[in-house]
C-alpha positions, 0 to 999 in steps of 0.5 A: 410174837403170840402171848401165851396166856396161862390157864389161871388167866381164864376166870379173869378174862372170862368175867371181863369179857362178859361185861367189859366195864369198870377200872381195873388196877393191874399190879405187879413187880417188874417183869411180871407181864402187866402191859402184856395183860393190858394187851390181852384185855384191850382185845375184849372189846375190839372196835368199840373205842370203849377201852382206855389205857392209863399208863402210870409207869414213869420208867417204862412208859408205853403211851407217852414218853418216859417221866409222864402218865398218860391216857389213851382212848380212842375218841381222843385225837392224841393221848393226854399227858401228865408230867411226873418229872422222873423216871421213878416214882420214888420222891414224886408220888404227888405229881403221879398220883394227881395226874393219874386221878385226873386222866381217870376222871377224864376216862370216866367223863369220856364214857370209857368203858373198861379203864385199864390201870397199868401201875409201876413195878415198884412194890418191894419196900414199905413206901412202894406198897403204901403208895399203891395203897393210896393209888388204889384208894384214889382210883377206887377200882372195881377190879384188883389184879395182882400178877405175882409168883408167891403172895408178894403182893399181899401187903398191897392187897390185904387192906381191900380185901373187904372193899367190894372190889373183886380181887384176882391173883394170877401167875406171870405169863411164860411169854414175859422176857425178863429185862435187867436194868441196862435193858430198862435204862436203854429202852427209856433213852430210845424213847427219849431219843425218838421223842426229841428227834426233829427238836430244836432251839426255842426261846420262850418268854417267861412274862405271865408264866407260872413256873412250879414243880421241882424248881432249883434253889439257884438260878446258876446255869448249872442248875437248870441246863439239861433238866427236863420240863414240861410246858403245860396248858391251863389244866397242866396237861403236857404240850411239850417236853423240853430240855433246858438249854439256858435260863436268861434272867436278863432277857427274861427267856428260857432257851429250850430244846423241843419239838415244835410248839405254839408259845401262845398255848403254854400256860405253865412250865413244869420243872422235873428232876430228870436231866437229859443230854439233847440226844436222850441220854440220861444224866445222873448227879454231877455227870458232865454232858457231852458238848452239843449244840442244838439247832436253832429255830426262829420265832416263827418255825413253831408248828402249832398243829404238831402233835406230841411224840409218843 
């Protein structure tokens, strides 16, 4: 479906079209068309490989699976991911912000010309507004683009009026289709189902591995089962997401439902607050998941060369 570009977007597109360089922080509530604008801006320098997309929306991720922030750049052989631990920024500001900052640094090191930051649509309350203010302060973008109906983004944009960043306020595209909460939940679950398609059971030895993140207060099985964890490399980049099947303290192993991975590449396990069924369904609070039995996988069945799905 062709994108209906409003006339109000023209000054921004012309300015960046002349010199597509710098970091562009795209800000707006839900159903404002932030991802749509990212798509349009990526076409400013087609084929050059100089446009990076930094996806910072863990609820409606487009680069990686939900609950992650991701960096996509042509000269990376696969997207780089950091684990947030939840599909909501609320309560998970620290891993989201540090993950975004680290991936932004990598985009700069890779000499990306234009870095498009697709931020979360979480803008309504004071905590959300302060989150974006701190994100902007951390990433120091050259351009701030607020997609708004009225001036609802004023509390976020006002502190940067004299910062030197170029501020553009634009209206949403008419092409944007409003999505309700049920649609967004279904989208996340479909993305998770796609990611875990073909996943099998793995036994990960815990000896020598660091465990960090939102660690449950007890070692009771009910506090660990169905938790989503990230298997991370030494740089805390996601190798794989996995769903906990059981914690075996006697055997010092973690049983996981995950796509293929090489255990020797795992340096740490980052624990999230998100819980999923093995088919990708989201579990809330004391939800009782349906009975499911993951497929067994022997220790020699892992495929070290397999890449994360997104």
